[in-house]
C-alpha positions as MATLAB code, in Angstrom:
seq = 'MLERDCDVSGVVEGFVVIGVVIAVGYLVGRLGVLGPSATQVLSRTAFFVASPALLFSTLAHADIGAVFSGDLVVTTVTSSLACLLFVPIGLLRKRPAGEVAIGAMASGYVNAGNLGLPIATYVFGDATKVAPVLVFQLAVLTPFFTTILDVVSERADGTRPPLLRTLSAPLRNPIAVATAAGLIVSAIGIVPPEPVMAPIDLLADLAVPAMLLAFGISLHAGERPGRSPEAMPLLAAVVLIKNVVHPLLALGLGLILGLEGMALLAVVVCAALPTAQNVFGYAVRFEQGVSLGRDAVLSTTVLSMPLMFGAVALLA';
ca = [
       0.000    0.000    0.000;
       2.883    2.326    0.771;
       4.327    1.773   -2.697;
       0.990    2.663   -4.352;
       0.731    5.883   -2.296;
       4.220    6.808   -3.468;
       3.222    6.181   -7.076;
       0.211    8.477   -6.886;
       2.190   11.219   -5.158;
       4.653   11.214   -8.050;
       1.927   11.894  -10.582;
       0.468   14.641   -8.404;
       3.830   16.313   -7.781;
       4.674   16.429  -11.474;
       1.413   18.207  -12.279;
       1.672   20.582   -9.319;
       5.130   21.760  -10.379;
       4.125   22.765  -13.888;
       0.727   24.015  -12.719;
       2.268   26.521  -10.317;
       4.628   27.967  -12.934;
       1.843   28.197  -15.529;
      -0.328   29.963  -12.924;
       2.476   32.454  -12.311;
       2.621   33.065  -16.058;
      -1.129   33.639  -16.166;
      -0.846   36.156  -13.315;
       2.028   37.910  -15.079;
      -0.062   38.112  -18.239;
      -3.081   39.415  -16.349;
      -1.011   42.132  -14.661;
       0.753   42.989  -17.921;
       4.108   43.474  -16.210;
       6.079   42.045  -19.170;
       4.221   43.923  -21.876;
       2.161   42.746  -24.862;
       5.037   40.872  -26.533;
       5.945   38.727  -23.536;
       4.762   35.439  -25.053;
       6.745   35.952  -28.251;
       9.884   37.152  -26.453;
       9.897   34.277  -23.965;
       9.174   31.721  -26.689;
      11.920   33.045  -28.960;
      14.351   33.129  -26.033;
      13.546   29.516  -25.278;
      13.880   28.500  -28.936;
      17.073   30.331  -29.886;
      18.968   30.297  -26.589;
      17.696   28.111  -23.774;
      16.337   25.049  -25.622;
      19.510   24.495  -27.689;
      21.511   24.699  -24.467;
      19.154   22.208  -22.792;
      19.287   19.816  -25.740;
      23.069   19.904  -25.933;
      23.531   19.509  -22.174;
      21.017   16.640  -21.912;
      22.319   14.671  -24.875;
      25.987   15.311  -24.099;
      25.568   13.688  -20.679;
      23.217   10.911  -21.870;
      24.366    7.318  -22.107;
      23.003    6.770  -25.603;
      23.815    3.057  -25.511;
      21.749    2.525  -22.357;
      18.526    3.726  -23.916;
      18.548    1.316  -26.868;
      16.065   -1.206  -25.474;
      12.532   -2.454  -25.847;
      11.360    0.814  -24.314;
      12.947    2.766  -27.173;
      11.273    0.530  -29.739;
       7.869    1.165  -28.147;
       8.539    4.895  -27.946;
       9.738    5.172  -31.550;
       6.873    3.190  -33.059;
       4.003    4.538  -30.970;
       5.076    8.200  -30.997;
       5.597    8.094  -34.763;
       2.216    6.455  -35.298;
       0.489    8.982  -33.035;
       2.001   11.854  -35.024;
       1.089   10.254  -38.358;
      -2.506    9.561  -37.319;
      -3.258   13.289  -37.168;
      -1.943   14.066  -40.659;
      -4.887   12.688  -42.707;
      -7.324   14.420  -40.342;
      -5.629   17.779  -40.869;
      -5.463   17.243  -44.624;
      -9.126   16.244  -44.849;
     -10.016   19.428  -42.968;
      -7.888   21.319  -45.537;
      -5.826   23.006  -42.852;
      -2.538   24.844  -43.608;
       0.607   22.716  -43.620;
       2.036   24.460  -40.563;
      -1.087   23.783  -38.510;
      -1.084   20.149  -39.619;
       2.556   19.870  -38.476;
       1.710   21.378  -35.069;
      -1.291   19.054  -34.705;
       0.817   16.019  -35.606;
       3.531   17.044  -33.159;
       0.961   17.655  -30.415;
      -0.439   14.155  -30.956;
       2.804   12.297  -30.273;
       5.286   14.649  -28.586;
       4.953   14.126  -24.824;
       5.971   16.259  -21.859;
       8.878   13.987  -20.975;
      11.064   16.686  -19.399;
       9.429   18.822  -16.747;
       6.546   16.365  -16.183;
       7.946   12.993  -17.226;
      11.133   13.203  -15.168;
       9.494   13.878  -11.773;
       6.786   11.298  -12.440;
       9.382    8.682  -13.416;
      11.399    9.508  -10.308;
       8.492    9.087   -7.906;
       6.456    6.415   -9.673;
       9.349    4.122  -10.621;
      12.125    5.448   -8.408;
      14.251    5.708  -11.551;
      14.405    8.813  -13.754;
      16.109    6.843  -16.548;
      12.749    5.221  -17.369;
      11.945    8.325  -19.368;
      15.363    8.446  -21.074;
      14.282    6.604  -24.268;
      11.449    9.087  -24.745;
      13.716   12.074  -24.168;
      16.392   10.843  -26.557;
      13.939    9.974  -29.339;
      12.129   13.289  -29.049;
      15.293   15.365  -28.774;
      17.233   13.542  -31.462;
      14.446   12.803  -33.981;
      11.075   14.489  -33.465;
      12.336   17.940  -32.485;
      14.750   18.475  -35.423;
      12.262   16.896  -37.838;
       9.268   19.047  -36.915;
      11.159   22.287  -36.375;
      12.785   21.905  -39.789;
       9.377   21.363  -41.397;
       7.982   24.411  -39.586;
      11.002   26.453  -40.627;
      10.434   25.607  -44.299;
       6.650   26.141  -44.076;
       7.009   29.507  -42.322;
       9.387   30.729  -45.043;
       6.793   29.875  -47.689;
       3.923   31.464  -45.758;
       4.249   34.765  -47.627;
       3.757   33.044  -50.980;
       7.420   33.024  -52.022;
       9.341   29.845  -52.708;
      12.824   29.866  -51.153;
      15.746   28.520  -53.205;
      16.271   24.757  -53.093;
      19.652   25.151  -51.384;
      18.066   27.222  -48.606;
      15.369   24.576  -48.112;
      17.905   21.738  -47.990;
      20.095   23.662  -45.531;
      17.188   24.379  -43.152;
      18.464   21.914  -40.498;
      21.844   23.687  -40.479;
      20.105   26.985  -39.669;
      17.898   25.432  -37.006;
      19.445   25.916  -33.530;
      17.460   22.938  -32.207;
      18.808   20.604  -34.882;
      22.371   21.906  -34.535;
      22.350   21.546  -30.746;
      20.903   18.027  -31.039;
      23.588   16.934  -33.486;
      26.345   18.465  -31.356;
      25.034   16.755  -28.207;
      24.839   13.365  -29.899;
      28.387   13.716  -31.267;
      29.762   14.617  -27.839;
      27.909   11.675  -26.265;
      29.128    9.280  -28.960;
      32.797   10.183  -28.570;
      32.466   10.189  -24.784;
      34.241   13.490  -24.174;
      32.110   16.059  -22.340;
      33.422   19.650  -22.501;
      35.156   20.864  -19.316;
      33.209   22.532  -16.507;
      34.096   26.129  -17.481;
      32.481   25.441  -20.880;
      29.472   23.499  -19.602;
      28.633   25.792  -16.678;
      27.185   28.678  -18.748;
      25.478   26.172  -21.066;
      23.816   24.471  -18.099;
      22.813   27.845  -16.678;
      21.107   28.799  -19.947;
      19.533   25.332  -20.134;
      17.809   25.940  -16.805;
      15.908   28.803  -18.452;
      14.230   26.662  -21.138;
      11.403   24.996  -19.226;
      10.426   28.008  -17.036;
      10.440   30.292  -20.101;
       8.124   27.980  -22.042;
       5.806   27.463  -19.063;
       5.612   31.198  -18.350;
       4.935   31.953  -22.020;
       2.193   29.346  -22.018;
       0.631   30.779  -18.853;
       0.699   34.312  -20.270;
      -0.981   33.099  -23.464;
      -3.862   31.620  -21.466;
      -4.843   35.088  -20.252;
      -5.347   36.454  -23.748;
      -6.484   33.258  -25.438;
      -9.997   32.003  -26.124;
     -11.502   28.960  -24.461;
     -10.031   25.786  -26.086;
     -11.969   24.582  -29.111;
     -14.305   27.570  -29.061;
     -14.432   28.043  -32.820;
     -16.291   25.393  -34.888;
     -13.260   25.153  -37.174;
     -10.843   24.402  -34.324;
     -12.931   21.912  -32.365;
     -12.538   18.854  -34.675;
      -8.750   19.319  -34.814;
      -8.446   19.705  -31.050;
     -10.715   16.710  -30.468;
      -8.533   14.627  -32.788;
      -5.346   15.623  -30.943;
      -6.897   14.876  -27.538;
      -8.214   11.499  -28.662;
      -4.898   10.458  -30.184;
      -2.700   11.786  -27.390;
      -4.749   10.845  -24.341;
      -6.311    7.577  -25.509;
      -4.787    6.085  -28.662;
      -1.125    6.717  -27.829;
      -1.214    4.928  -24.425;
      -3.223    2.041  -25.921;
      -0.663    1.680  -28.714;
       2.102    1.540  -26.097;
       0.188   -1.059  -24.074;
      -0.443   -3.238  -27.121;
       3.099   -3.077  -28.501;
       4.562   -3.565  -25.026;
       2.556   -6.767  -24.603;
       3.611   -7.965  -28.068;
       7.280   -7.399  -27.153;
       6.830   -9.318  -23.913;
       7.117   -6.393  -21.512;
       5.474   -6.885  -18.136;
       5.311   -5.415  -14.659;
       7.041   -2.076  -14.151;
       8.589   -2.203  -17.629;
       5.132   -2.302  -19.213;
       3.820    0.377  -16.853;
       6.764    2.636  -17.745;
       6.048    2.667  -21.484;
       2.309    3.170  -20.917;
       2.783    6.042  -18.452;
       5.318    7.722  -20.751;
       2.868    7.471  -23.665;
       0.077    8.838  -21.455;
       2.029   12.019  -20.706;
       0.331   15.122  -22.165;
       1.518   17.245  -25.066;
       4.734   19.078  -24.206;
       4.843   22.866  -23.831;
       7.601   22.783  -26.447;
       4.910   22.318  -29.100;
       3.308   25.618  -28.140;
       6.729   27.284  -28.061;
       7.523   26.121  -31.595;
       4.061   27.183  -32.787;
       4.674   30.716  -31.490;
       8.213   30.835  -32.854;
       7.136   29.894  -36.400;
       3.664   31.485  -36.182;
       1.984   28.252  -37.243;
      -1.032   26.683  -35.495;
      -0.576   28.769  -32.323;
      -4.160   28.320  -31.058;
      -4.106   24.570  -31.718;
      -0.743   24.222  -29.966;
      -1.922   26.148  -26.897;
      -5.277   24.355  -26.671;
      -3.676   20.931  -27.164;
      -1.216   21.456  -24.309;
      -3.935   22.677  -21.945;
      -6.556   20.052  -22.822;
      -4.257   17.015  -22.876;
      -2.639   18.075  -19.604;
      -5.980   18.353  -17.807;
      -7.169   14.990  -19.123;
      -3.917   13.068  -18.705;
      -3.831   13.149  -14.904;
      -6.807   10.793  -14.289;
      -5.650    8.573  -17.149;
      -2.211    8.170  -15.583;
      -3.821    7.452  -12.231;
      -5.781    4.702  -13.971;
      -2.667    3.253  -15.621;
      -0.804    3.158  -12.309;
      -3.796    1.584  -10.539;
      -4.243   -1.138  -13.173;
      -0.644   -2.009  -14.048;
       1.499   -1.214  -10.978;
];
């Protein structure tokens, strides 16, 4: 019974942490102390400065070999499927490419950092349970989607950028560059000395608070999620895929691969995590699908808590 109480407290603590910071952001937005451009400034700061530092620092210290396991297979397959499932829905609704990309990302990109890590620590007593999710998202999903958004945003004004500029988009993407640099450092096993890493780590600490504050500020000025008839079907699709289909895919594939006990619970809980605030940050940065990104983060976060309680109760 004591172990179950500990499990539940981990889920609660993870949500409380992000909830408090988002609430502070909402209060800041309501008071207007950071001005009308606060959301954009914080999001751009996170994208160009803090997130690359966080990605490099996380991947540089990661034991890449340790995460190649059945958990990584489940994460790769189910997250990719969740993202892909939204694409035909967005296309059938004839939505812009950038909004489709944000919807796809919101459907499979989970809050593995500031929510997944504390939950893994308290539920499983082992933060490395979320490592496969972090590595896959940082090394694959983030560069992939941000590159697509970069190309789409350049074409938003009706002009077609030169082919060379399109092909070199990853090289101009700070997220992709930081990811590649972190993976190279991890692969060769030589982490930069402390005087080099200290300022990088300091900037990395800014990433999550900046995104959470920007999200909280946006809630003050934003409409109720799914308020417009045009937005509701897209939001409903994201919520259904993220909160229901994604965890069920993880459960099914985990059983097929022979996972059981805490190993099976780990992949299901990780898949049940809500859409990451990063999705909203990228939406603001590239000015693509901002409302869908904001509403997806809020809605999936609210709904994911009881679902994770259910997963822990049934599988722990």
